[in-house]
Backbone as ProteinMPNN parsed JSONL, in Angstrom:
{"seq_chain_A": "XXXXXXXXXXXXXXXXXXXXXXXXXXXXXXXXXXXXXXXXXXXXXXXXXXXXXXXXXXXXXXXXXXXXXXXXXXXXXXXXXXXXXXXXXXXXXXXXXXXXXXXXXXXXXXXXXXXXXXXXXXXXXXXXXXXXXXXXXXXXXXXXXXXXXXXXXXXXXXXXXX", "coords_chain_A": {"N_chain_A": [[-89.92, -34.819, 108.404], [-87.998, -32.897, 108.008], [-86.131, -34.352, 106.363], [-87.263, -34.286, 104.691], [-87.593, -31.485, 103.312], [-84.401, -31.651, 103.096], [-83.932, -33.07, 101.207], [-86.224, -32.038, 98.428], [-84.225, -29.928, 98.622], [-82.452, -30.303, 98.31], [-83.169, -31.623, 94.989], [-83.516, -29.321, 94.022], [-81.338, -28.222, 93.961], [-80.181, -28.986, 91.566], [-81.744, -28.796, 89.513], [-81.031, -26.204, 88.493], [-78.699, -26.664, 88.582], [-78.027, -28.042, 86.96], [-80.052, -26.114, 84.409], [-77.97, -24.151, 84.468], [-75.666, -25.211, 83.954], [-76.362, -25.946, 81.176], [-76.726, -23.26, 79.703], [-74.368, -22.083, 80.773], [-72.621, -23.246, 78.254], [-74.292, -23.091, 75.862], [-72.927, -20.529, 76.386], [-70.288, -20.88, 75.675], [-69.966, -21.876, 72.664], [-68.419, -22.332, 69.506], [-67.675, -18.647, 67.302], [-68.895, -19.069, 64.45], [-71.405, -20.606, 64.944], [-72.552, -19.873, 67.213], [-72.807, -17.518, 66.4], [-75.05, -18.069, 64.147], [-77.072, -19.039, 65.889], [-78.1, -17.39, 67.797], [-79.154, -15.795, 65.214], [-81.117, -17.045, 64.211], [-82.694, -16.945, 67.085], [-83.007, -14.162, 66.665], [-84.755, -13.633, 64.172], [-87.051, -15.931, 64.754], [-87.78, -14.196, 67.354], [-88.78, -11.444, 65.983], [-90.857, -9.829, 64.522], [-91.105, -7.542, 62.513], [-89.421, -7.305, 60.95], [-87.983, -5.495, 61.061], [-86.202, -4.945, 63.143], [-83.728, -3.245, 65.586], [-80.753, -4.763, 66.726], [-79.628, -5.304, 69.744], [-77.173, -6.197, 71.364], [-74.464, -7.986, 74.292], [-71.06, -6.292, 75.006], [-69.666, -8.086, 74.93], [-70.142, -9.716, 72.504], [-71.412, -8.414, 70.352], [-69.148, -7.07, 69.287], [-67.986, -9.583, 68.793], [-70.015, -11.586, 67.086], [-71.533, -9.846, 66.273], [-72.066, -8.135, 64.005], [-72.588, -10.26, 61.878], [-74.11, -11.788, 62.909], [-76.596, -10.115, 62.099], [-75.758, -10.377, 59.696], [-76.78, -12.74, 58.753], [-79.33, -13.164, 60.291], [-81.276, -11.465, 58.352], [-80.715, -12.856, 55.994], [-82.271, -15.076, 56.693], [-84.94, -14.54, 57.209], [-84.876, -12.919, 54.461], [-84.819, -14.988, 52.876], [-87.534, -16.238, 53.464], [-89.667, -15.043, 52.36], [-88.918, -14.861, 50.159], [-89.552, -14.843, 46.433], [-91.076, -17.15, 43.798], [-89.431, -16.027, 41.465], [-86.973, -16.192, 41.975], [-86.497, -18.878, 43.04], [-86.791, -19.285, 40.284], [-85.027, -18.588, 39.315], [-82.052, -19.633, 40.696], [-82.269, -22.051, 39.519], [-81.728, -21.73, 37.67], [-78.8, -22.045, 37.055], [-75.634, -22.242, 37.97], [-73.011, -19.093, 38.004], [-74.938, -16.753, 37.115], [-77.054, -17.401, 37.376], [-77.482, -18.038, 40.191], [-76.779, -14.605, 41.244], [-78.589, -13.713, 40.632], [-80.879, -15.027, 41.482], [-80.165, -14.407, 44.105], [-80.717, -11.568, 44.159], [-83.419, -11.111, 42.981], [-84.47, -11.872, 45.813], [-83.162, -10.235, 47.187], [-84.471, -8.141, 46.9], [-87.446, -8.428, 47.031], [-87.511, -8.82, 49.701], [-86.603, -6.407, 50.587], [-88.972, -4.917, 49.56], [-91.431, -6.302, 51.039], [-90.211, -5.337, 53.513], [-88.724, -5.962, 55.077], [-86.319, -8.308, 56.426], [-83.875, -6.224, 57.294], [-83.179, -5.964, 59.654], [-80.488, -4.631, 62.027], [-78.227, -2.775, 63.754], [-77.235, -3.073, 66.799], [-75.503, -0.186, 68.469], [-75.45, 0.367, 71.073], [-75.577, -1.527, 73.876], [-75.991, -4.085, 75.842], [-76.292, -5.314, 78.983], [-75.662, -8.539, 80.148], [-75.518, -11.799, 79.818], [-75.536, -13.114, 77.611], [-77.113, -14.335, 74.447], [-79.943, -12.272, 72.958], [-81.344, -8.903, 72.633], [-84.334, -7.378, 70.631], [-85.273, -4.575, 69.762], [-88.118, -2.953, 68.597], [-88.722, 0.342, 68.381], [-90.32, 1.031, 71.41], [-90.588, -0.563, 71.55], [-89.538, -4.102, 73.688], [-88.114, -7.364, 72.462], [-87.095, -9.84, 74.919], [-84.499, -11.156, 75.095], [-82.501, -12.884, 76.118], [-79.762, -15.287, 77.227], [-80.281, -15.463, 79.628], [-82.941, -15.005, 80.846], [-84.641, -16.375, 79.009], [-83.704, -19.187, 79.744], [-84.65, -19.791, 82.313], [-87.28, -18.966, 81.724], [-87.876, -21.402, 80.175], [-87.116, -23.759, 82.11], [-88.93, -23.223, 83.756], [-91.397, -24.021, 82.56], [-90.235, -26.719, 81.692], [-89.586, -28.175, 84.502], [-90.653, -30.061, 85.543], [-90.33, -31.677, 83.7], [-87.812, -31.87, 83.915], [-86.788, -32.057, 86.087], [-87.768, -35.282, 86.318], [-86.579, -36.89, 85.026], [-83.613, -36.48, 85.954], [-83.955, -37.268, 88.633], [-85.269, -40.723, 88.303]], "CA_chain_A": [[-90.045, -33.357, 107.675], [-86.665, -32.022, 108.101], [-85.299, -35.15, 105.147], [-88.059, -34.007, 102.683], [-86.886, -30.279, 102.716], [-83.635, -31.703, 102.729], [-83.997, -34.13, 100.074], [-86.283, -30.644, 98.374], [-83.042, -28.925, 98.561], [-80.309, -31.406, 96.708], [-83.185, -31.585, 93.652], [-83.56, -28.185, 93.963], [-80.246, -27.567, 93.761], [-79.385, -30.309, 90.636], [-81.917, -28.14, 88.742], [-80.319, -24.766, 88.99], [-76.656, -26.841, 88.603], [-78.717, -28.69, 84.822], [-80.297, -24.98, 83.955], [-76.693, -23.134, 84.355], [-74.455, -25.71, 82.757], [-76.837, -25.182, 79.989], [-76.68, -21.997, 80.089], [-72.636, -21.965, 79.512], [-72.504, -24.538, 77.369], [-74.103, -21.959, 74.696], [-71.502, -19.518, 76.206], [-68.823, -21.905, 75.116], [-70.235, -22.488, 71.774], [-67.892, -21.355, 68.457], [-68.061, -18.241, 66.605], [-70.235, -19.133, 63.703], [-72.486, -21.716, 65.582], [-72.861, -19.134, 68.162], [-74.059, -16.275, 65.345], [-75.99, -18.441, 63.79], [-77.73, -19.105, 67.329], [-78.13, -15.93, 67.621], [-79.267, -15.197, 64.534], [-82.182, -17.957, 64.208], [-83.653, -16.411, 67.689], [-83.569, -12.791, 66.438], [-85.975, -13.654, 62.831], [-88.065, -16.368, 66.093], [-88.794, -12.928, 67.909], [-89.166, -10.401, 65.227], [-92.488, -9.077, 64.163], [-91.199, -6.566, 61.732], [-88.499, -7.435, 60.442], [-87.025, -4.287, 61.127], [-86.141, -4.449, 64.616], [-83.062, -3.392, 66.176], [-80.169, -6.169, 67.861], [-78.603, -5.291, 71.302], [-75.96, -7.792, 72.245], [-74.051, -7.321, 74.481], [-70.548, -6.101, 73.996], [-68.754, -9.101, 73.59], [-70.802, -10.727, 71.808], [-71.582, -6.994, 69.229], [-68.023, -7.256, 68.72], [-67.224, -11.051, 68.635], [-70.029, -12.081, 66.087], [-72.27, -8.939, 66.033], [-72.514, -8.088, 62.232], [-72.61, -11.937, 61.848], [-75.863, -12.424, 63.375], [-77.632, -8.918, 61.322], [-76.383, -10.158, 58.57], [-77.665, -14.377, 59.009], [-81.122, -12.773, 60.354], [-81.45, -10.693, 57.664], [-80.747, -13.693, 54.891], [-83.391, -15.871, 57.228], [-85.673, -12.96, 56.983], [-85.257, -12.327, 53.22], [-84.775, -15.595, 51.775], [-88.882, -16.741, 53.847], [-90.351, -14.029, 52.134], [-88.681, -15.087, 48.746], [-90.402, -15.163, 46.051], [-90.904, -18.08, 43.367], [-88.841, -16.107, 40.679], [-85.995, -16.269, 43.174], [-86.254, -19.647, 43.387], [-86.669, -20.607, 38.826], [-83.938, -17.298, 39.063], [-81.869, -20.702, 41.182], [-82.22, -23.044, 39.142], [-81.184, -21.995, 35.992], [-77.215, -22.753, 36.898], [-73.779, -20.657, 37.143], [-73.316, -17.891, 38.563], [-75.922, -16.125, 36.559], [-78.07, -17.144, 38.487], [-77.051, -17.266, 41.304], [-77.117, -13.387, 41.301], [-80.02, -13.439, 40.126], [-81.684, -15.169, 42.96], [-80.276, -13.39, 45.638], [-80.989, -9.303, 43.833], [-84.94, -10.97, 43.078], [-85.002, -11.669, 47.075], [-83.12, -9.056, 48.29], [-85.263, -7.102, 46.332], [-88.971, -8.342, 47.69], [-88.123, -8.453, 51.034], [-86.611, -4.694, 50.69], [-90.333, -4.93, 49.386], [-92.125, -5.645, 51.814], [-90.572, -4.15, 54.593], [-88.907, -6.752, 56.054], [-84.862, -8.09, 56.165], [-84.359, -4.791, 57.195], [-81.906, -5.767, 60.966], [-80.101, -3.515, 62.091], [-77.215, -3.752, 64.75], [-77.427, -1.502, 67.895], [-74.176, 1.031, 68.907], [-75.412, 0.101, 72.489], [-74.973, -2.503, 74.4], [-76.629, -4.78, 77.141], [-75.864, -6.926, 80.262], [-76.324, -10.314, 80.095], [-73.834, -12.887, 79.799], [-75.634, -13.539, 76.189], [-78.29, -13.533, 73.53], [-80.243, -10.53, 72.367], [-83.049, -8.41, 73.011], [-84.989, -6.647, 69.781], [-86.243, -3.424, 69.801], [-88.598, -2.028, 67.308], [-88.914, 1.114, 68.649], [-90.229, 1.428, 72.243], [-91.375, -2.225, 72.014], [-88.618, -4.652, 72.803], [-88.358, -8.355, 73.475], [-86.107, -9.967, 76.023], [-84.535, -12.593, 74.427], [-81.347, -13.077, 76.799], [-80.257, -16.387, 77.823], [-80.828, -15.891, 81.198], [-84.915, -15.125, 80.42], [-85.068, -17.756, 77.927], [-83.58, -19.534, 80.605], [-85.925, -19.233, 83.149], [-89.215, -19.892, 81.038], [-87.733, -22.861, 79.774], [-87.698, -23.618, 83.347], [-90.467, -23.095, 84.456], [-92.328, -25.148, 81.382], [-89.829, -28.088, 81.537], [-89.203, -27.924, 85.127], [-91.174, -31.42, 86.41], [-89.917, -32.818, 82.934], [-86.291, -32.164, 84.388], [-86.552, -33.328, 87.825], [-88.268, -36.867, 86.134], [-84.828, -36.952, 84.242], [-82.794, -36.199, 87.295], [-84.708, -37.476, 89.417], [-86.573, -41.035, 88.144]], "C_chain_A": [[-88.933, -32.462, 107.023], [-85.8, -32.896, 106.4], [-85.823, -34.941, 104.164], [-87.21, -32.672, 102.344], [-85.623, -31.096, 103.011], [-82.855, -31.931, 101.59], [-84.961, -32.899, 98.46], [-85.324, -29.999, 97.642], [-82.781, -29.014, 97.583], [-81.788, -31.412, 95.492], [-83.378, -30.342, 93.19], [-82.166, -27.247, 93.06], [-79.527, -27.621, 92.264], [-80.274, -29.362, 89.496], [-81.53, -27.239, 88.236], [-79.536, -25.245, 88.529], [-77.14, -27.139, 86.615], [-78.414, -27.198, 83.507], [-78.928, -24.676, 83.285], [-75.729, -23.717, 83.706], [-74.704, -25.922, 81.673], [-76.851, -23.536, 79.618], [-75.065, -21.365, 79.908], [-72.155, -23.327, 78.319], [-73.169, -23.469, 75.73], [-73.474, -21.184, 74.642], [-70.678, -19.796, 74.834], [-68.618, -22.31, 73.052], [-68.866, -21.656, 70.521], [-68.594, -20.022, 68.199], [-70.089, -18.556, 65.502], [-71.525, -20.126, 64.12], [-73.218, -20.493, 66.99], [-73.696, -17.912, 67.54], [-75.098, -17.191, 65.066], [-78.274, -18.979, 64.787], [-78.7, -18.183, 67.189], [-79.167, -15.129, 66.412], [-80.929, -16.075, 64.362], [-82.857, -17.476, 65.551], [-84.019, -14.887, 67.725], [-84.931, -13.155, 65.137], [-86.848, -15.112, 63.736], [-88.6, -14.938, 66.355], [-89.042, -11.389, 67.068], [-89.981, -10.13, 64.811], [-92.667, -8.057, 62.93], [-90.418, -6.446, 60.373], [-86.845, -6.274, 59.813], [-86.042, -3.358, 62.521], [-84.226, -3.627, 64.391], [-82.027, -4.555, 66.896], [-79.499, -5.666, 68.507], [-78.123, -6.742, 71.838], [-75.215, -6.982, 73.314], [-72.415, -6.851, 74.123], [-69.26, -6.607, 73.926], [-69.057, -9.425, 72.847], [-71.199, -9.721, 70.391], [-70.37, -7.565, 68.638], [-66.96, -8.416, 68.154], [-68.088, -11.319, 67.008], [-71.111, -10.775, 66.08], [-73.388, -8.395, 64.127], [-72.494, -9.467, 61.719], [-74.086, -12.158, 61.999], [-77.068, -11.131, 62.534], [-77.176, -9.531, 60.123], [-77.072, -11.869, 57.864], [-78.894, -14.241, 59.08], [-81.514, -12.215, 58.915], [-81.875, -11.643, 56.685], [-81.788, -14.55, 55.755], [-84.374, -14.851, 56.527], [-85.897, -12.661, 55.265], [-85.836, -14.154, 52.368], [-86.481, -17.127, 52.547], [-89.351, -16.195, 52.929], [-89.707, -14.122, 49.928], [-89.317, -15.506, 47.353], [-89.613, -16.364, 44.532], [-90.361, -17.958, 42.263], [-87.419, -16.37, 40.589], [-85.776, -17.462, 42.465], [-86.209, -20.501, 41.281], [-85.39, -19.736, 38.539], [-82.021, -18.744, 38.954], [-81.582, -21.523, 40.719], [-81.773, -23.237, 37.026], [-79.953, -21.801, 35.977], [-76.449, -21.434, 37.276], [-74.35, -20.04, 38.449], [-74.083, -16.966, 38.783], [-77.178, -16.064, 37.273], [-78.338, -17.202, 39.548], [-77.317, -15.855, 42.29], [-78.283, -13.474, 40.862], [-80.977, -13.278, 41.051], [-81.352, -14.798, 44.153], [-80.782, -11.91, 45.206], [-82.439, -10.49, 43.368], [-84.881, -11.268, 44.699], [-84.216, -11.088, 48.074], [-84.085, -7.896, 47.924], [-86.772, -6.902, 47.24], [-88.525, -8.118, 49.137], [-88.226, -6.864, 51.944], [-88.2, -4.573, 50.314], [-91.543, -5.05, 50.234], [-91.963, -5.677, 53.128], [-90.195, -4.935, 55.313], [-86.722, -7.154, 55.149], [-84.523, -6.746, 56.532], [-83.1, -4.75, 59.234], [-81.045, -4.609, 61.069], [-78.925, -4.719, 63.217], [-76.805, -2.711, 65.489], [-76.804, -1.387, 68.086], [-74.977, 0.25, 70.175], [-76.073, -1.25, 72.841], [-75.902, -3.306, 75.467], [-76.24, -5.315, 78.36], [-76.72, -7.575, 80.365], [-75.105, -10.924, 79.64], [-74.156, -13.274, 77.99], [-76.91, -13.63, 75.595], [-79.112, -12.058, 72.672], [-82.141, -10.169, 72.969], [-82.836, -7.1, 71.291], [-85.65, -5.417, 69.986], [-86.008, -2.59, 68.633], [-89.044, -0.673, 68.465], [-89.174, 1.476, 70.027], [-90.368, 0.081, 72.873], [-90.124, -3.019, 72.155], [-89.362, -6.384, 73.065], [-87.811, -8.667, 73.848], [-85.632, -11.578, 75.981], [-82.98, -13.915, 75.203], [-81.172, -14.884, 77.037], [-80.634, -16.391, 79.224], [-82.883, -16.374, 81.297], [-84.881, -15.995, 79.622], [-84.924, -18.828, 78.985], [-85.036, -21.086, 81.953], [-87.439, -18.867, 82.446], [-88.546, -20.612, 80.7], [-87.708, -23.641, 81.564], [-88.702, -23.924, 84.112], [-91.639, -23.799, 84.404], [-92.101, -26.265, 81.528], [-89.583, -28.349, 82.678], [-89.357, -29.618, 86.098], [-90.736, -32.346, 85.305], [-88.419, -33.598, 83.201], [-86.196, -33.065, 84.734], [-86.824, -34.803, 87.424], [-87.501, -36.904, 85.229], [-84.205, -37.58, 85.276], [-82.896, -36.954, 88.163], [-85.703, -39.325, 89.139], [-87.122, -41.775, 89.268]], "O_chain_A": [[-88.901, -31.701, 106.055], [-85.126, -32.281, 105.572], [-85.417, -35.15, 103.021], [-86.377, -32.614, 101.439], [-86.289, -31.775, 103.793], [-81.82, -31.464, 101.114], [-84.328, -32.944, 97.406], [-85.385, -29.595, 96.481], [-82.756, -28.43, 96.5], [-81.182, -30.937, 94.531], [-83.424, -30.173, 91.972], [-82.018, -26.357, 92.222], [-78.707, -26.828, 91.801], [-79.613, -29.094, 88.493], [-81.678, -27.391, 87.023], [-79.1, -24.492, 87.657], [-76.744, -26.655, 85.555], [-77.622, -27.004, 82.584], [-78.655, -24.815, 82.093], [-74.96, -23.098, 82.971], [-73.788, -26.13, 80.877], [-77.637, -23.393, 78.681], [-74.69, -20.468, 79.153], [-71.202, -24.009, 77.943], [-72.467, -23.26, 74.741], [-73.099, -20.712, 73.569], [-70.503, -19.325, 73.711], [-67.671, -22.761, 72.408], [-68.476, -20.51, 70.746], [-69.753, -19.874, 68.586], [-71.305, -18.42, 65.632], [-72.528, -20.214, 63.412], [-74.351, -20.563, 67.465], [-74.772, -17.445, 67.913], [-76.104, -17.114, 65.772], [-79.478, -19.105, 64.566], [-79.796, -18.195, 66.628], [-79.807, -14.104, 66.648], [-81.901, -15.325, 64.453], [-84.059, -17.541, 65.294], [-84.893, -14.366, 68.418], [-86.075, -12.814, 65.435], [-87.655, -15.443, 62.867], [-89.595, -14.486, 65.788], [-89.46, -10.381, 67.639], [-89.403, -10.407, 63.76], [-93.735, -7.731, 62.41], [-90.599, -5.868, 59.302], [-85.839, -6.19, 59.109], [-85.576, -2.25, 62.788], [-83.654, -3.519, 63.307], [-82.604, -5.295, 67.693], [-78.426, -5.392, 67.969], [-78.514, -7.768, 72.394], [-75.213, -5.753, 73.382], [-72.204, -6.959, 72.915], [-68.235, -6.196, 73.383], [-68.168, -9.604, 72.014], [-71.28, -10.341, 69.33], [-70.397, -8.368, 67.705], [-65.894, -8.4, 67.539], [-67.454, -11.323, 65.953], [-71.935, -11.325, 65.35], [-74.489, -8.364, 63.578], [-72.208, -9.334, 60.529], [-74.937, -12.631, 61.245], [-78.272, -11.376, 62.465], [-78.0, -9.413, 59.216], [-77.655, -12.036, 56.792], [-79.679, -14.834, 58.34], [-82.349, -12.959, 58.402], [-83.051, -11.618, 56.321], [-82.557, -14.807, 54.83], [-84.379, -14.545, 55.335], [-86.972, -12.229, 54.85], [-86.793, -14.403, 51.636], [-86.534, -18.33, 52.293], [-89.691, -17.113, 52.183], [-90.101, -13.56, 48.906], [-89.586, -16.704, 47.265], [-88.428, -16.493, 44.226], [-90.332, -18.967, 41.559], [-86.769, -16.667, 39.587], [-85.073, -17.45, 41.454], [-85.832, -21.628, 40.963], [-84.682, -20.08, 37.593], [-81.229, -18.876, 38.021], [-80.608, -22.118, 41.18], [-81.647, -23.971, 36.046], [-79.576, -21.327, 34.905], [-76.56, -20.232, 37.036], [-75.239, -20.173, 39.289], [-74.241, -16.345, 39.834], [-77.973, -15.189, 37.617], [-79.278, -16.592, 40.058], [-77.771, -15.794, 43.432], [-78.808, -12.427, 41.24], [-81.642, -12.316, 41.435], [-82.086, -14.832, 45.141], [-81.241, -11.176, 46.081], [-81.839, -11.289, 44.086], [-85.709, -10.435, 45.067], [-84.316, -11.207, 49.296], [-84.354, -6.921, 48.626], [-87.188, -5.915, 47.845], [-89.124, -7.264, 49.79], [-88.881, -6.347, 52.849], [-88.711, -3.848, 51.167], [-92.471, -4.241, 50.253], [-92.862, -5.901, 53.938], [-90.861, -5.085, 56.338], [-86.127, -6.713, 54.166], [-85.12, -5.963, 55.794], [-82.525, -3.786, 59.74], [-80.96, -3.738, 60.203], [-78.734, -5.913, 63.45], [-76.209, -1.704, 65.109], [-76.345, -2.519, 68.244], [-74.973, -0.942, 69.865], [-76.912, -1.869, 72.186], [-76.762, -2.519, 75.861], [-75.425, -6.181, 78.041], [-77.934, -7.51, 80.56], [-74.025, -10.513, 79.217], [-73.259, -13.627, 77.224], [-77.845, -13.049, 76.146], [-78.659, -11.148, 71.978], [-83.207, -10.654, 73.348], [-81.896, -6.388, 70.938], [-86.775, -5.466, 70.484], [-85.104, -2.014, 68.027], [-89.776, -0.986, 69.404], [-88.371, 2.351, 70.352], [-90.317, -0.318, 74.036], [-89.38, -2.976, 71.175], [-90.455, -6.687, 73.544], [-86.892, -7.923, 73.507], [-86.047, -12.629, 76.471], [-82.653, -15.075, 74.951], [-82.132, -15.655, 77.036], [-81.238, -17.29, 79.809], [-83.615, -17.321, 81.586], [-85.788, -16.684, 80.089], [-85.953, -19.46, 79.223], [-85.622, -22.153, 82.137], [-88.488, -18.533, 82.997], [-88.117, -20.575, 81.854], [-88.826, -24.023, 81.912], [-89.078, -24.782, 84.911], [-92.484, -24.135, 85.234], [-93.007, -27.097, 81.573], [-88.918, -29.362, 82.463], [-88.596, -30.135, 86.915], [-90.666, -33.554, 85.533], [-87.955, -34.724, 83.022], [-85.865, -34.207, 84.416], [-86.208, -35.649, 88.073], [-88.174, -36.994, 84.202], [-84.175, -38.783, 85.535], [-81.858, -37.443, 88.608], [-86.798, -39.358, 89.701], [-88.302, -42.127, 89.259]]}, "name": "protein", "num_of_chains": 1, "seq": "XXXXXXXXXXXXXXXXXXXXXXXXXXXXXXXXXXXXXXXXXXXXXXXXXXXXXXXXXXXXXXXXXXXXXXXXXXXXXXXXXXXXXXXXXXXXXXXXXXXXXXXXXXXXXXXXXXXXXXXXXXXXXXXXXXXXXXXXXXXXXXXXXXXXXXXXXXXXXXXXXX"}
């Protein structure tokens, strides 16, 4: 019985280490990849497209403006009307500018792609929190990995301990 307990404890330690390493890899991404990841997380979690993005102090300075710009561009692209696509096919710089203007105007009219970077920061290793009034969505890496661990523990254990 004691041997089984030790084996289980060792397996739990390995699972902890696997998820800890995953977080380390996320935090070690270069600025461009990290900003892209956070922007995708913000877009996925956004309900209105008008939320505030809260980051930790280091990430706010490092990639905050990039995250907001990339996320807003993704949200605008998602509501892009057919006219913007046609304008983009015209070709050249004029077509690209017209496409961007139509896409941006459409996003504004639909009330999306208006994410902002909060002056407030949060204590978290990485990731973000979205806030819309009193409603917050916690997308901190610690939280996301904990949820993933609960969902995938059996699968990861099967890989680590065949």
